[in-house]
A tleap script that builds the chain and sets N, CA, C and O, in Angstrom:
source leaprc.protein.ff14SB
mol = sequence {
  NMET GLU VAL LYS VAL GLU GLN ILE GLY ASP
  SER LEU GLY VAL ILE LEU PRO GLU GLU LEU
  VAL GLU ALA LEU GLN LEU LYS ALA GLY SER
  ARG ILE LYS LEU GLU ARG LYS GLY ASN GLU
  LEU GLN ILE GLN GLN SER ASP ALA SER PHE
  GLU THR TRP SER HIE ALA TYR GLN GLN LEU
  LYS GLU ASP TYR LYS GLU VAL LEU LYS ALA
  LEU ALA CLYS
}
set mol.1.N position { -69.073 19.917 -18.945 }
set mol.1.CA position { -67.811 20.386 -18.433 }
set mol.1.C position { -68.115 21.325 -17.262 }
set mol.1.O position { -68.947 22.224 -17.388 }
set mol.2.N position { -67.475 21.129 -16.178 }
set mol.2.CA position { -67.705 21.948 -14.995 }
set mol.2.C position { -66.443 22.719 -14.650 }
set mol.2.O position { -65.344 22.164 -14.627 }
set mol.3.N position { -66.617 24.019 -14.379 }
set mol.3.CA position { -65.499 24.873 -13.967 }
set mol.3.C position { -65.933 25.654 -12.736 }
set mol.3.O position { -67.125 25.783 -12.460 }
set mol.4.N position { -64.972 26.164 -12.011 }
set mol.4.CA position { -65.233 26.913 -10.779 }
set mol.4.C position { -65.297 28.412 -11.072 }
set mol.4.O position { -64.476 28.933 -11.826 }
set mol.5.N position { -66.263 29.098 -10.483 }
set mol.5.CA position { -66.358 30.550 -10.588 }
set mol.5.C position { -65.340 31.142 -9.626 }
set mol.5.O position { -65.309 30.785 -8.449 }
set mol.6.N position { -64.507 32.048 -10.130 }
set mol.6.CA position { -63.411 32.638 -9.362 }
set mol.6.C position { -63.630 34.137 -9.169 }
set mol.6.O position { -64.263 34.790 -9.999 }
set mol.7.N position { -63.107 34.674 -8.077 }
set mol.7.CA position { -63.082 36.124 -7.864 }
set mol.7.C position { -61.931 36.684 -8.685 }
set mol.7.O position { -60.787 36.255 -8.528 }
set mol.8.N position { -62.228 37.646 -9.568 }
set mol.8.CA position { -61.198 38.292 -10.382 }
set mol.8.C position { -61.376 39.792 -10.197 }
set mol.8.O position { -62.227 40.401 -10.846 }
set mol.9.N position { -60.587 40.386 -9.325 }
set mol.9.CA position { -60.768 41.798 -8.977 }
set mol.9.C position { -62.121 41.984 -8.316 }
set mol.9.O position { -62.442 41.289 -7.352 }
set mol.10.N position { -62.926 42.924 -8.829 }
set mol.10.CA position { -64.270 43.157 -8.301 }
set mol.10.C position { -65.318 42.335 -9.033 }
set mol.10.O position { -66.511 42.473 -8.761 }
set mol.11.N position { -64.898 41.490 -9.949 }
set mol.11.CA position { -65.821 40.706 -10.778 }
set mol.11.C position { -65.675 39.224 -10.487 }
set mol.11.O position { -64.818 38.808 -9.706 }
set mol.12.N position { -66.522 38.437 -11.125 }
set mol.12.CA position { -66.415 36.985 -11.084 }
set mol.12.C position { -66.081 36.499 -12.481 }
set mol.12.O position { -66.478 37.119 -13.467 }
set mol.13.N position { -65.361 35.404 -12.572 }
set mol.13.CA position { -65.000 34.870 -13.879 }
set mol.13.C position { -64.731 33.383 -13.796 }
set mol.13.O position { -64.711 32.797 -12.714 }
set mol.14.N position { -64.527 32.787 -14.947 }
set mol.14.CA position { -64.172 31.373 -15.022 }
set mol.14.C position { -62.930 31.236 -15.895 }
set mol.14.O position { -62.695 32.049 -16.789 }
set mol.15.N position { -62.157 30.226 -15.633 }
set mol.15.CA position { -61.002 29.900 -16.460 }
set mol.15.C position { -61.454 28.826 -17.437 }
set mol.15.O position { -61.926 27.765 -17.028 }
set mol.16.N position { -61.306 29.106 -18.741 }
set mol.16.CA position { -61.728 28.135 -19.748 }
set mol.16.C position { -60.681 27.037 -19.862 }
set mol.16.O position { -59.490 27.324 -19.980 }
set mol.17.N position { -61.116 25.781 -19.827 }
set mol.17.CA position { -60.172 24.669 -19.955 }
set mol.17.C position { -59.455 24.696 -21.312 }
set mol.17.O position { -60.025 25.125 -22.315 }
set mol.18.N position { -58.221 24.239 -21.329 }
set mol.18.CA position { -57.387 24.263 -22.527 }
set mol.18.C position { -58.061 23.568 -23.704 }
set mol.18.O position { -57.980 24.055 -24.832 }
set mol.19.N position { -58.721 22.445 -23.463 }
set mol.19.CA position { -59.356 21.708 -24.569 }
set mol.19.C position { -60.457 22.539 -25.236 }
set mol.19.O position { -60.648 22.451 -26.449 }
set mol.20.N position { -61.178 23.340 -24.455 }
set mol.20.CA position { -62.219 24.208 -25.001 }
set mol.20.C position { -61.593 25.377 -25.765 }
set mol.20.O position { -62.062 25.745 -26.843 }
set mol.21.N position { -60.547 25.950 -25.207 }
set mol.21.CA position { -59.837 27.060 -25.856 }
set mol.21.C position { -59.303 26.611 -27.218 }
set mol.21.O position { -59.438 27.328 -28.210 }
set mol.22.N position { -58.706 25.442 -27.260 }
set mol.22.CA position { -58.161 24.920 -28.512 }
set mol.22.C position { -59.269 24.601 -29.509 }
set mol.22.O position { -59.149 24.926 -30.690 }
set mol.23.N position { -60.346 23.969 -29.049 }
set mol.23.CA position { -61.443 23.588 -29.939 }
set mol.23.C position { -62.101 24.808 -30.578 }
set mol.23.O position { -62.513 24.753 -31.736 }
set mol.24.N position { -62.202 25.909 -29.832 }
set mol.24.CA position { -62.833 27.123 -30.342 }
set mol.24.C position { -61.824 28.112 -30.918 }
set mol.24.O position { -62.198 29.193 -31.374 }
set mol.25.N position { -60.559 27.742 -30.895 }
set mol.25.CA position { -59.467 28.578 -31.399 }
set mol.25.C position { -59.495 29.976 -30.776 }
set mol.25.O position { -59.379 30.983 -31.475 }
set mol.26.N position { -59.651 30.017 -29.454 }
set mol.26.CA position { -59.660 31.283 -28.728 }
set mol.26.C position { -58.234 31.663 -28.343 }
set mol.26.O position { -57.358 30.807 -28.217 }
set mol.27.N position { -58.024 32.950 -28.161 }
set mol.27.CA position { -56.732 33.439 -27.683 }
set mol.27.C position { -57.009 34.667 -26.831 }
set mol.27.O position { -58.132 35.171 -26.820 }
set mol.28.N position { -56.020 35.147 -26.131 }
set mol.28.CA position { -56.184 36.352 -25.320 }
set mol.28.C position { -56.693 37.477 -26.209 }
set mol.28.O position { -56.121 37.740 -27.266 }
set mol.29.N position { -57.749 38.132 -25.794 }
set mol.29.CA position { -58.333 39.212 -26.572 }
set mol.29.C position { -59.487 38.773 -27.458 }
set mol.29.O position { -60.195 39.616 -28.009 }
set mol.30.N position { -59.695 37.449 -27.607 }
set mol.30.CA position { -60.847 36.973 -28.381 }
set mol.30.C position { -62.124 37.474 -27.736 }
set mol.30.O position { -62.199 37.608 -26.514 }
set mol.31.N position { -63.132 37.753 -28.557 }
set mol.31.CA position { -64.408 38.219 -28.034 }
set mol.31.C position { -65.406 37.068 -28.097 }
set mol.31.O position { -65.463 36.325 -29.076 }
set mol.32.N position { -66.188 36.941 -27.030 }
set mol.32.CA position { -67.234 35.929 -26.980 }
set mol.32.C position { -68.534 36.600 -26.547 }
set mol.32.O position { -68.519 37.690 -25.975 }
set mol.33.N position { -69.643 35.947 -26.823 }
set mol.33.CA position { -70.953 36.443 -26.405 }
set mol.33.C position { -71.479 35.525 -25.312 }
set mol.33.O position { -71.348 34.304 -25.398 }
set mol.34.N position { -72.067 36.113 -24.295 }
set mol.34.CA position { -72.721 35.361 -23.230 }
set mol.34.C position { -74.208 35.648 -23.313 }
set mol.34.O position { -74.616 36.801 -23.450 }
set mol.35.N position { -75.021 34.597 -23.231 }
set mol.35.CA position { -76.463 34.765 -23.282 }
set mol.35.C position { -77.094 33.863 -22.227 }
set mol.35.O position { -76.763 32.683 -22.115 }
set mol.36.N position { -77.996 34.439 -21.468 }
set mol.36.CA position { -78.710 33.672 -20.440 }
set mol.36.C position { -79.966 33.090 -21.061 }
set mol.36.O position { -80.757 33.815 -21.664 }
set mol.37.N position { -80.151 31.791 -20.916 }
set mol.37.CA position { -81.353 31.105 -21.376 }
set mol.37.C position { -81.907 30.343 -20.181 }
set mol.37.O position { -81.465 29.238 -19.867 }
set mol.38.N position { -82.901 30.968 -19.513 }
set mol.38.CA position { -83.427 30.383 -18.277 }
set mol.38.C position { -82.332 30.419 -17.236 }
set mol.38.O position { -81.779 31.480 -16.946 }
set mol.39.N position { -82.014 29.266 -16.672 }
set mol.39.CA position { -80.927 29.224 -15.690 }
set mol.39.C position { -79.647 28.654 -16.295 }
set mol.39.O position { -78.771 28.171 -15.577 }
set mol.40.N position { -79.546 28.715 -17.637 }
set mol.40.CA position { -78.342 28.271 -18.329 }
set mol.40.C position { -77.603 29.477 -18.907 }
set mol.40.O position { -78.210 30.505 -19.208 }
set mol.41.N position { -76.312 29.341 -19.055 }
set mol.41.CA position { -75.476 30.366 -19.655 }
set mol.41.C position { -74.891 29.800 -20.941 }
set mol.41.O position { -74.218 28.769 -20.919 }
set mol.42.N position { -75.146 30.470 -22.059 }
set mol.42.CA position { -74.643 30.022 -23.356 }
set mol.42.C position { -73.480 30.926 -23.761 }
set mol.42.O position { -73.571 32.150 -23.672 }
set mol.43.N position { -72.394 30.310 -24.204 }
set mol.43.CA position { -71.210 31.047 -24.641 }
set mol.43.C position { -71.039 30.801 -26.136 }
set mol.43.O position { -71.052 29.658 -26.591 }
set mol.44.N position { -70.877 31.885 -26.896 }
set mol.44.CA position { -70.676 31.774 -28.340 }
set mol.44.C position { -69.502 32.630 -28.761 }
set mol.44.O position { -69.203 33.648 -28.138 }
set mol.45.N position { -68.834 32.203 -29.834 }
set mol.45.CA position { -67.787 33.034 -30.400 }
set mol.45.C position { -68.442 34.257 -31.018 }
set mol.45.O position { -69.533 34.168 -31.581 }
set mol.46.N position { -67.787 35.376 -30.915 }
set mol.46.CA position { -68.282 36.611 -31.498 }
set mol.46.C position { -67.660 36.796 -32.871 }
set mol.46.O position { -66.456 36.604 -33.045 }
set mol.47.N position { -68.478 37.167 -33.845 }
set mol.47.CA position { -67.996 37.409 -35.207 }
set mol.47.C position { -67.787 38.906 -35.373 }
set mol.47.O position { -68.745 39.643 -35.605 }
set mol.48.N position { -66.544 39.361 -35.255 }
set mol.48.CA position { -66.241 40.791 -35.280 }
set mol.48.C position { -66.666 41.450 -36.581 }
set mol.48.O position { -67.138 42.587 -36.565 }
set mol.49.N position { -66.510 40.764 -37.707 }
set mol.49.CA position { -66.892 41.379 -38.983 }
set mol.49.C position { -68.398 41.574 -39.044 }
set mol.49.O position { -68.861 42.588 -39.566 }
set mol.50.N position { -69.177 40.625 -38.523 }
set mol.50.CA position { -70.630 40.780 -38.506 }
set mol.50.C position { -71.032 41.903 -37.565 }
set mol.50.O position { -71.930 42.682 -37.884 }
set mol.51.N position { -70.385 41.999 -36.417 }
set mol.51.CA position { -70.698 43.064 -35.460 }
set mol.51.C position { -70.453 44.436 -36.095 }
set mol.51.O position { -71.253 45.355 -35.917 }
set mol.52.N position { -69.360 44.571 -36.826 }
set mol.52.CA position { -69.052 45.832 -37.499 }
set mol.52.C position { -70.108 46.154 -38.541 }
set mol.52.O position { -70.585 47.285 -38.624 }
set mol.53.N position { -70.475 45.149 -39.338 }
set mol.53.CA position { -71.497 45.339 -40.375 }
set mol.53.C position { -72.830 45.703 -39.741 }
set mol.53.O position { -73.513 46.614 -40.208 }
set mol.54.N position { -73.204 45.002 -38.685 }
set mol.54.CA position { -74.475 45.237 -38.010 }
set mol.54.C position { -74.556 46.657 -37.453 }
set mol.54.O position { -75.583 47.322 -37.586 }
set mol.55.N position { -73.482 47.114 -36.837 }
set mol.55.CA position { -73.458 48.471 -36.293 }
set mol.55.C position { -73.600 49.491 -37.415 }
set mol.55.O position { -74.346 50.461 -37.276 }
set mol.56.N position { -72.896 49.287 -38.527 }
set mol.56.CA position { -72.980 50.212 -39.663 }
set mol.56.C position { -74.390 50.231 -40.236 }
set mol.56.O position { -74.906 51.297 -40.574 }
set mol.57.N position { -75.015 49.074 -40.350 }
set mol.57.CA position { -76.389 48.995 -40.862 }
set mol.57.C position { -77.352 49.750 -39.952 }
set mol.57.O position { -78.187 50.516 -40.432 }
set mol.58.N position { -77.242 49.540 -38.649 }
set mol.58.CA position { -78.129 50.230 -37.708 }
set mol.58.C position { -77.960 51.737 -37.796 }
set mol.58.O position { -78.943 52.476 -37.733 }
set mol.59.N position { -76.723 52.201 -37.942 }
set mol.59.CA position { -76.459 53.635 -38.054 }
set mol.59.C position { -77.045 54.184 -39.348 }
set mol.59.O position { -77.666 55.247 -39.344 }
set mol.60.N position { -76.854 53.466 -40.457 }
set mol.60.CA position { -77.396 53.892 -41.749 }
set mol.60.C position { -78.923 53.954 -41.692 }
set mol.60.O position { -79.535 54.905 -42.178 }
set mol.61.N position { -79.520 52.939 -41.098 }
set mol.61.CA position { -80.981 52.887 -40.988 }
set mol.61.C position { -81.510 54.086 -40.198 }
set mol.61.O position { -82.550 54.646 -40.546 }
set mol.62.N position { -80.813 54.476 -39.155 }
set mol.62.CA position { -81.224 55.617 -38.346 }
set mol.62.C position { -80.986 56.940 -39.090 }
set mol.62.O position { -81.854 57.812 -39.103 }
set mol.63.N position { -79.821 57.081 -39.701 }
set mol.63.CA position { -79.466 58.321 -40.387 }
set mol.63.C position { -80.343 58.595 -41.607 }
set mol.63.O position { -80.627 59.751 -41.920 }
set mol.64.N position { -80.772 57.541 -42.293 }
set mol.64.CA position { -81.523 57.701 -43.538 }
set mol.64.C position { -82.956 57.162 -43.438 }
set mol.64.O position { -83.531 56.707 -44.427 }
set mol.65.N position { -83.520 57.223 -42.225 }
set mol.65.CA position { -84.855 56.700 -41.985 }
set mol.65.C position { -85.891 57.261 -42.971 }
set mol.65.O position { -86.651 56.504 -43.576 }
set mol.66.N position { -85.914 58.583 -43.126 }
set mol.66.CA position { -86.913 59.228 -43.990 }
set mol.66.C position { -86.686 58.883 -45.462 }
set mol.66.O position { -87.644 58.655 -46.200 }
set mol.67.N position { -85.449 58.844 -45.882 }
set mol.67.CA position { -85.137 58.483 -47.274 }
set mol.67.C position { -85.589 57.065 -47.559 }
set mol.67.O position { -86.187 56.801 -48.602 }
set mol.68.N position { -85.312 56.155 -46.649 }
set mol.68.CA position { -85.704 54.758 -46.836 }
set mol.68.C position { -87.224 54.601 -46.881 }
set mol.68.O position { -87.743 53.796 -47.653 }
set mol.69.N position { -87.946 55.380 -46.042 }
set mol.69.CA position { -89.411 55.353 -46.087 }
set mol.69.C position { -89.922 55.817 -47.451 }
set mol.69.O position { -90.833 55.215 -48.018 }
set mol.70.N position { -89.329 56.889 -47.970 }
set mol.70.CA position { -89.736 57.426 -49.264 }
set mol.70.C position { -89.451 56.425 -50.393 }
set mol.70.O position { -90.267 56.264 -51.301 }
set mol.71.N position { -88.335 55.780 -50.337 }
set mol.71.CA position { -87.976 54.785 -51.363 }
set mol.71.C position { -88.898 53.566 -51.310 }
set mol.71.O position { -89.130 52.919 -52.331 }
set mol.72.N position { -89.417 53.254 -50.136 }
set mol.72.CA position { -90.274 52.080 -49.977 }
set mol.72.C position { -91.660 52.276 -50.585 }
set mol.72.O position { -92.389 51.306 -50.794 }
set mol.73.N position { -92.026 53.521 -50.870 }
set mol.73.CA position { -93.367 53.809 -51.440 }
set mol.73.C position { -93.440 53.458 -52.890 }
set mol.73.O position { -94.485 53.636 -53.516 }
savepdb mol mol.pdb
quit
């Protein structure tokens, strides 16, 4: 699928075709992840619940680093 890169304010963007929006069940405000792989751009749906869990885990790991080390012994 080919789309045109557009000027959107001071940024660049693309308009997602309706068939892709429907297939991925996207709506205004949906979050997606962009990842560069070589000279390709990969787009993935973002899982908000996983992102929340991941952030909480990282914070817990940092806050309780010494306790976790002691428990691991």
